[in-house]
N, C-alpha and C positions, 0 to 999 in steps of 0.2 A: 940487594938482589934486583937485577934488571930483568924485566920481562917485556916482550913485544907482543902487541895485540892487534888483531884485525877486528875493528869495531864497525858494526853495522847499526846505524840509528834509523829506525823507521818512524815515520810520522804522517800526520794528515794535515793538509792545508786547511786554513780557516779564514773565512771572510775575504776571499779573493775578490778584488774589484774587476770590472770588465777590462780595464787597461792592464792589470796584472795578468789576467788570463790570456789576453792577446799577446803580451810580451813572452809569457812562458810557452805558449804554443809556437810562437815564432822561433824561440831558442831551443825547442824540444830536441831537435836533432843533435845538439851539442851535449844533451843531458840524458841520452838514451842509456838504458840499463846495460846494454851490451858493450858500451864504452867505459863502463865503471871499473875502477881499480882502487885498491887500498893504498892511499898515499898519506904522507904526513899532513899535507894541506887539505886533504879531503876531496872526495868526488861527490857531486850532487846529481841525483837522477830522479826522474819522475816519468810517468806515462802521460800520453796526450789527454787522458780523461781528467787530469788535474785533481785527483782525489788524494792520493798519497805521494809521499816523497821519501827519499832515502839518501843518507850520507854514509860514505865509507871512509874510514880513517885508519892509518897505521899509527898506533900510539905506543910510546915507550913509557913504562912505569918503573920507577926506582923506589922500591919499598922494602921493608924488613922481611915481610913474609909474602907468599903467593896470594894469600887471601887479601892482604892490604893492597897489593898491586892490582888485583882484580877490581876492588872497590875504587881505587884511584883512577883506573882506566875507564871504568863505567861512568864515574862522575865527570871526567874530562871529556868523554865522548858526548854526553848530554850537554855540557857547557858549550863545546865547540859547535854542535848542531844548532843550538838555540842562537848563538852569536852569528853563525853563518846565515841562518834563515833571516834574522833581523837585518844583517848587512845587505841582504838582497832585497830588503823592503817588503818582506813577506811575513805572514804570521801562520802559525800552525801549532800543533801539539805533538809531543813525542809519544808514541804508542809502545815502542819496544827498543831495547838496546841489546844487541847480541855481541858477545866477545868470544874470540878464539885466540888462545895464547899460542904463538908460533913455536915457542920452545916445547910446549906440550905435544904439538903435532910431530916435531922432530923426534921426541922420545918414543911416541907410539910407533912411528915408522921404523925406528931402530929395533924396537922389540919384535915387530912383525918379521923382520929380516932374520932373526935368530933361529 
């Protein structure tokens, strides 16, 4: 069973150096929340205060049951966010992972139209 998820990973920056803060502030316009989309590659956003960050992913999970797909998508989102943050030379901790299954949204919309 294939399920597609919109995953939002929220975290908090940790131990940012002055150089990292300067670089993040200089690049902040490219990482504004209003430019954020759910993509397979992920979108990285943060506010100028440099307290929290967010990644948004579009994740495909192929599992035997919806519950297993939910868990697989959750773990993949956490893994991707950690890797993406490290690849940017930053450190932080994940606070929350939110998942919305696109197929479930389609089912609810179809039921409302009836």
